[in-house]
C-alpha positions as a printed NumPy array, in Angstrom:
array([[ 49.507,  18.775,  36.573],
       [ 47.845,  17.934,  33.521],
       [ 44.744,  20.065,  32.349],
       [ 42.081,  18.529,  30.481],
       [ 40.576,  20.559,  27.76 ],
       [ 36.52 ,  20.596,  27.285],
       [ 35.323,  19.884,  24.012],
       [ 31.965,  20.267,  23.45 ],
       [ 29.877,  17.267,  21.509],
       [ 28.327,  19.016,  17.984],
       [ 25.025,  16.725,  17.062],
       [ 24.805,  15.691,  13.705],
       [ 22.914,  17.751,  11.116],
       [ 19.258,  16.005,  10.884],
       [ 18.542,  14.199,   7.635],
       [ 17.119,  16.041,   5.755],
       [ 12.967,  15.273,   4.951],
       [ 11.287,  14.614,   2.235],
       [  7.829,  15.666,   3.639],
       [  7.374,  19.662,   3.712],
       [  5.329,  19.849,   7.086],
       [  7.004,  16.979,   9.241],
       [  5.15 ,  17.647,  12.183],
       [  2.332,  16.853,  11.881],
       [ -1.072,  16.816,  14.052],
       [ -2.947,  13.592,  14.614],
       [ -6.249,  12.586,  16.573],
       [ -4.637,  10.752,  19.575],
       [ -4.179,   6.77 ,  19.011],
       [ -7.33 ,   4.304,  20.088],
       [ -7.375,   2.483,  22.774],
       [ -4.782,  -0.097,  21.948],
       [ -5.86 ,  -2.916,  24.861],
       [ -9.865,  -2.806,  22.808],
       [ -8.081,  -2.782,  19.713],
       [ -6.235,  -5.981,  20.128],
       [ -8.886,  -7.576,  22.111],
       [-11.011,  -7.26 ,  19.062],
       [ -8.598,  -8.361,  16.708],
       [ -8.185, -11.788,  18.901],
       [-11.272, -12.289,  19.007],
       [-12.291, -11.532,  15.571],
       [ -8.775, -13.879,  14.241],
       [-10.045, -17.117,  16.562],
       [ -9.389, -19.097,  12.345],
       [ -6.136, -18.051,  11.865],
       [ -4.992, -21.358,  13.363],
       [ -7.342, -23.744,  12.036],
       [ -6.877, -22.008,   8.781],
       [ -2.953, -22.779,   8.485],
       [ -3.476, -26.42 ,  10.292],
       [ -6.27 , -27.083,   7.95 ],
       [ -3.848, -25.867,   4.672],
       [ -0.804, -27.575,   6.08 ],
       [ -2.615, -30.979,   6.575],
       [ -2.078, -30.86 ,   2.352],
       [  1.379, -28.185,   1.736],
       [  4.102, -28.99 ,   3.48 ],
       [  6.212, -26.047,   4.712],
       [  5.828, -23.024,   2.905],
       [  4.555, -20.716,   6.09 ],
       [  5.611, -17.531,   5.239],
       [  3.59 , -18.428,   1.337],
       [  0.57 , -19.389,   3.426],
       [  1.04 , -15.85 ,   5.645],
       [  1.118, -14.295,   2.429],
       [ -1.636, -15.395,   1.299],
       [ -3.974, -14.995,   4.38 ],
       [ -2.693, -11.494,   4.275],
       [ -3.807, -10.912,   0.758],
       [ -7.679, -11.992,   1.933],
       [ -7.323,  -9.829,   5.056],
       [ -6.375,  -7.1  ,   2.767],
       [ -8.897,  -7.735,  -0.092],
       [ -6.463,  -7.92 ,  -2.86 ],
       [ -5.526, -10.199,  -5.522],
       [ -2.32 , -12.118,  -4.795],
       [  0.29 , -13.366,  -7.945],
       [  2.603, -16.58 ,  -7.233],
       [  5.48 , -16.988,  -9.355],
       [  7.902, -19.896,  -9.674],
       [  8.75 , -22.56 , -11.559],
       [  6.741, -25.535, -12.511],
       [  6.437, -27.991,  -9.963],
       [  6.598, -26.045,  -6.743],
       [  2.77 , -26.266,  -5.621],
       [  1.623, -22.891,  -6.749],
       [ -1.668, -24.427,  -7.778],
       [ -2.31 , -26.661,  -4.878],
       [ -1.401, -24.043,  -2.435],
       [ -4.238, -21.84 ,  -4.427],
       [ -6.784, -24.575,  -4.577],
       [ -6.319, -25.57 ,  -0.918],
       [ -7.101, -22.36 ,   0.726],
       [-10.155, -21.586,  -1.655],
       [-11.526, -25.302,  -0.474],
       [-10.689, -24.059,   3.17 ],
       [-13.141, -21.246,   2.774],
       [-16.87 , -21.533,   2.542],
       [-16.955, -19.607,  -0.586],
       [-17.958, -20.197,  -4.405],
       [-14.585, -20.828,  -6.335],
       [-13.617, -21.311, -10.017],
       [-10.103, -22.646, -11.471],
       [ -9.353, -21.219, -15.081],
       [ -7.052, -22.875, -16.949],
       [ -5.418, -19.941, -19.033],
       [ -4.054, -20.763, -23.   ],
       [ -3.001, -19.013, -25.993],
       [ -6.363, -19.201, -27.428],
       [ -8.648, -17.743, -25.128],
       [-11.176, -15.051, -25.702],
       [-12.157, -12.198, -22.907],
       [-15.619, -13.876, -23.293],
       [-14.504, -17.006, -22.072],
       [-13.823, -15.604, -18.7  ],
       [-16.3  , -12.254, -18.179],
       [-18.885, -13.665, -20.138],
       [-20.933, -12.313, -22.867],
       [-23.987, -12.149, -24.447],
       [-26.216, -14.544, -26.056],
       [-29.33 , -13.24 , -28.365],
       [-32.381, -15.673, -27.781],
       [-34.671, -15.974, -31.227],
       [-37.865, -16.495, -28.797],
       [-38.031, -13.284, -27.694],
       [-35.601, -11.304, -30.288],
       [-33.413, -10.109, -27.05 ],
       [-29.813, -10.858, -25.647],
       [-29.488, -13.544, -22.416],
       [-26.406, -12.905, -20.314],
       [-24.329, -15.59 , -19.496],
       [-21.487, -15.001, -16.836],
       [-17.958, -16.267, -17.329],
       [-16.095, -17.773, -14.424],
       [-15.104, -14.894, -13.142],
       [-17.98 , -14.735, -11.001],
       [-16.877, -16.645,  -8.286],
       [-15.998, -15.605,  -4.599],
       [-12.031, -17.187,  -5.313],
       [-10.837, -17.368,  -8.524],
       [ -7.591, -19.131,  -9.766],
       [ -6.41 , -18.055, -12.733],
       [ -3.257, -20.9  , -13.338],
       [ -0.845, -20.031, -15.638],
       [ -2.094, -16.382, -16.06 ],
       [  0.727, -15.5  , -18.59 ],
       [ -0.364, -17.996, -21.123],
       [ -2.603, -15.82 , -22.351],
       [ -2.989, -12.97 , -24.764],
       [ -2.917,  -9.285, -23.561],
       [ -6.634,  -9.003, -24.647],
       [ -7.686, -11.769, -21.617],
       [ -5.44 , -10.027, -19.681],
       [ -7.149,  -6.182, -20.149],
       [-10.15 ,  -8.344, -19.491],
       [ -9.409,  -8.575, -15.708],
       [ -8.775,  -4.957, -15.395],
       [-12.043,  -3.973, -14.592],
       [-12.905,  -6.783, -12.692],
       [ -9.601,  -6.761, -10.598],
       [ -9.788,  -2.939,  -9.567],
       [-13.755,  -2.189,  -9.452],
       [-15.028,  -5.761,  -8.985],
       [-17.509,  -5.415, -11.405],
       [-17.615,  -6.254, -14.773],
       [-19.66 ,  -4.702, -18.55 ],
       [-20.991,  -6.633, -20.695],
       [-22.557,  -4.796, -23.333],
       [-24.232,  -1.945, -21.837],
       [-25.06 ,  -3.508, -18.484],
       [-22.426,  -3.578, -15.656],
       [-22.675,  -6.424, -13.375],
       [-21.094,  -6.36 ,  -9.874],
       [-18.579,  -9.218,  -9.124],
       [-20.106, -11.38 ,  -5.731],
       [-18.431, -10.438,  -2.312],
       [-15.31 , -11.153,  -1.205],
       [-13.851, -10.939,  -4.681],
       [-10.194, -12.333,  -4.919],
       [ -7.875, -13.203,  -7.87 ],
       [ -5.308, -16.145,  -7.277],
       [ -3.313, -15.959, -10.363],
       [ -0.089, -18.357, -11.109],
       [  2.49 , -17.667, -13.351],
       [  5.402, -19.193, -14.878],
       [  9.277, -17.143, -15.107],
       [  8.774, -14.663, -18.424],
       [ 11.823, -16.439, -19.296],
       [  9.919, -19.342, -20.187],
       [  8.699, -20.512, -23.907],
       [  4.992, -20.298, -24.761],
       [  4.132, -16.779, -21.908],
       [  3.288, -13.049, -22.589],
       [  4.741, -10.9  , -20.298],
       [  1.807,  -9.182, -18.555],
       [  0.916,  -5.833, -18.638],
       [  2.264,  -3.241, -16.699],
       [ -1.535,  -2.007, -15.456],
       [ -2.247,  -5.555, -14.74 ],
       [  0.918,  -6.007, -12.186],
       [ -0.225,  -3.189, -10.305],
       [ -3.623,  -4.433,  -9.278],
       [ -2.153,  -7.597,  -7.827],
       [ -1.286,  -6.589,  -4.294],
       [  1.476,  -9.008,  -3.52 ],
       [  3.584, -11.101,  -6.123],
       [  4.997, -14.041,  -4.324],
       [  7.865, -15.939,  -5.5  ],
       [  7.446, -19.522,  -4.608],
       [ 11.047, -21.559,  -3.926],
       [ 12.404, -24.836,  -4.19 ],
       [ 11.275, -26.514,  -0.412],
       [ 14.035, -27.585,   2.125],
       [ 15.884, -31.305,   1.868],
       [ 13.92 , -31.729,   4.844],
       [ 10.745, -30.402,   3.329],
       [ 11.004, -32.317,   0.257],
       [ 11.489, -35.54 ,   2.372],
       [  8.068, -34.316,   4.042],
       [  6.501, -34.052,   0.725],
       [  8.239, -37.491,  -0.682],
       [  6.415, -38.922,   1.879],
       [  3.012, -37.463,   1.705],
       [  2.314, -37.215,  -2.037],
       [  4.609, -40.51 ,  -3.464],
       [  1.413, -42.626,  -3.974],
       [ -1.231, -43.01 ,  -6.06 ],
       [ -4.102, -41.438,  -4.366],
       [ -2.501, -38.268,  -2.305],
       [ -4.83 , -36.882,   0.431],
       [ -5.805, -33.522,  -0.369],
       [ -8.885, -33.468,   1.49 ],
       [ -9.781, -30.097,   3.139],
       [-12.684, -28.495,   5.424],
       [-13.778, -25.063,   5.416],
       [-12.736, -23.381,   8.084],
       [-13.606, -19.96 ,   7.869],
       [-17.241, -18.431,   6.519],
       [-17.655, -14.791,   4.872],
       [-19.14 , -13.355,   7.805],
       [-15.991, -14.456,   9.766],
       [-13.337, -12.711,   7.208],
       [-16.007,  -9.302,   6.606],
       [-15.38 ,  -9.24 ,  10.597],
       [-11.849,  -9.757,  10.667],
       [-11.137,  -6.937,   8.084],
       [-13.182,  -4.311,  10.263],
       [-10.801,  -5.447,  13.071],
       [ -8.358,  -4.706,  10.073],
       [ -9.412,  -1.57 ,   9.563],
       [ -9.14 ,  -0.33 ,  13.294],
       [ -5.444,  -1.499,  13.322],
       [ -3.472,   1.41 ,  14.79 ],
       [ -0.267,   3.103,  12.429],
       [  1.379,   6.002,  14.025],
       [  2.485,   8.556,  11.891],
       [  6.068,   7.598,  11.951],
       [  5.401,   4.338,  10.576],
       [  3.394,   5.957,   7.84 ],
       [  5.75 ,   8.419,   6.816],
       [  8.21 ,   5.365,   6.588],
       [  5.775,   3.692,   4.363],
       [  5.465,   6.67 ,   2.475],
       [  9.55 ,   7.107,   2.13 ],
       [  9.523,   3.385,   1.012],
       [  7.612,   4.017,  -1.652],
       [  9.14 ,   7.198,  -2.943],
       [ 12.792,   5.816,  -2.724],
       [ 11.612,   3.587,  -5.68 ],
       [ 10.388,   7.253,  -7.801],
       [ 13.322,   9.011,  -6.473],
       [ 16.48 ,   7.145,  -4.683],
       [ 18.804,   9.943,  -5.008],
       [ 16.204,  11.877,  -2.107],
       [ 17.31 ,   8.786,   0.065],
       [ 21.113,   8.641,  -0.895],
       [ 20.973,   5.677,  -3.308],
       [ 22.478,   5.65 ,  -7.088],
       [ 19.896,   3.881,  -8.536],
       [ 17.998,   5.839, -11.09 ],
       [ 19.943,   4.88 , -14.03 ],
       [ 18.413,   1.077, -12.921],
       [ 14.878,   1.757, -12.221],
       [ 12.673,   2.9  , -15.208],
       [  9.593,   3.59 , -13.461],
       [  8.733,   3.166,  -9.42 ],
       [  5.625,   1.968,  -7.496],
       [  2.305,   4.336,  -7.372],
       [  0.405,   5.612,  -4.617],
       [ -1.009,   2.401,  -5.03 ],
       [  1.448,   0.797,  -3.072],
       [  1.42 ,   3.021,  -0.314],
       [ -2.147,   1.98 ,   0.364],
       [ -1.191,  -1.852,  -0.258],
       [  1.716,  -2.028,   2.094],
       [ -0.479,  -0.243,   5.011],
       [ -3.005,  -2.635,   4.272],
       [ -0.833,  -5.62 ,   4.372],
       [  1.463,  -4.125,   7.332],
       [ -1.574,  -4.4  ,   8.97 ],
       [ -3.243,  -7.549,   7.976],
       [  0.512,  -8.948,   9.501],
       [ -0.102,  -7.53 ,  12.731],
       [ -3.612,  -8.806,  12.79 ],
       [ -2.162, -12.543,  12.505],
       [  0.156, -11.599,  15.476],
       [ -2.661, -10.373,  17.43 ],
       [ -1.533,  -7.182,  18.147],
       [ -3.564,  -3.669,  17.681],
       [ -0.754,  -1.385,  16.509],
       [  1.397,  -1.822,  13.32 ],
       [  5.571,  -1.668,  14.01 ],
       [  7.984,  -0.709,  11.474],
       [  9.01 ,  -4.63 ,  11.222],
       [  5.535,  -5.585,  10.004],
       [  6.248,  -3.024,   6.761],
       [  9.552,  -4.121,   6.359],
       [  8.601,  -7.803,   6.193],
       [  5.745,  -7.37 ,   3.612],
       [  7.347,  -4.605,   1.854],
       [  9.01 ,  -7.127,  -0.799],
       [  5.831,  -8.752,  -2.134],
       [  4.634,  -5.509,  -2.447],
       [  7.037,  -3.873,  -4.431],
       [  8.922,  -6.111,  -6.298],
       [  6.223,  -6.522,  -8.991],
       [  5.729,  -2.461,  -9.083],
       [  9.511,  -1.633,  -9.598],
       [ 10.614,  -1.679, -13.738],
       [ 13.977,  -1.577, -14.327],
       [ 16.034,  -0.135, -17.222],
       [ 17.687,  -1.965, -20.151],
       [ 21.088,  -1.139, -18.51 ],
       [ 19.947,  -2.717, -15.064],
       [ 18.812,  -5.948, -17.231],
       [ 22.691,  -5.659, -18.762],
       [ 24.066,  -6.149, -15.709],
       [ 21.565,  -8.449, -14.679],
       [ 20.225,  -6.345, -11.762],
       [ 16.331,  -7.164, -10.854],
       [ 13.994,  -5.245,  -9.041],
       [ 14.105,  -7.957,  -6.359],
       [ 17.743,  -6.345,  -5.269],
       [ 16.383,  -2.778,  -5.651],
       [ 13.879,  -3.16 ,  -3.56 ],
       [ 16.205,  -5.019,  -1.134],
       [ 18.814,  -1.833,  -1.241],
       [ 16.021,   0.205,  -0.435],
       [ 14.915,  -1.271,   1.965],
       [ 18.292,  -1.372,   3.751],
       [ 18.976,   2.628,   2.79 ],
       [ 15.789,   3.809,   4.339],
       [ 15.586,   4.347,   7.41 ],
       [ 14.033,   2.727,  10.137],
       [ 11.785,   5.046,  12.502]])
């Protein structure tokens, strides 16, 4: 009779944690059903807004959702793509669908900072300087072809984008609320453009890459736009009060501790890839800042809001991570020589970091 030898099954050792205290006790989660009901009540405008934008913009559903995410998170968005991909049209359509003030600024190489933030004008009648606000004093600002303006103009946007205020002379002026910069740029390889400073790029909540439409979508574009008078009329479907109520609902959405750690792990992996078994250190000049962790959490909450959920899943984080991180990871000359860009590095990080 054959004898059976029993073998003990030894579990593999747990993966090393980057956190010093892996067992953090948090307050009990809120009543998810209550939060979910509030989210659905505050998000009644989402589908009408999508439909209104869809009357002008063919396809590009992921782009539209990312614009709404930036709106909910209270951040700025940068669209990058080749000319003719409806970047400007998408942003103008979004602005028309919201009952707020809107300004479009066409950036050019000869612009001055005063052209966007305003200036002080001397009045000889009373011998005083009067403030003249620039086009930046609007709720939604479309910075078209932002990378065509020189660095001094880009620097003028830093205070406005981060602190929602502008300093003219000795006086600081608050910008209207809500305030959102929606920028477009052509790839930096195009002639007549300037690379954006890293400090300004980091202030964009999302950088969305606009790609070519599918053949079916391009056929639909041809049918809608191949006319001397294309229909571009859009009716407002969202008010500022509705937007503020939606932002309060987004703030109440629950993020579990494990999901928070996943967010931090993704961001830390861009700075210390070796901690996650990635041999990417020679390819990364610098990684994402803590601002990226905040942005990733806010955007994940906004994704959950669009889906009518009162809690965030790891898939919400992964779905928006590339748009949050791609412009915050700078590659080295070695990576450029091997034709490796930040998009590829972020994709490898998303594949390697374990999902909770």
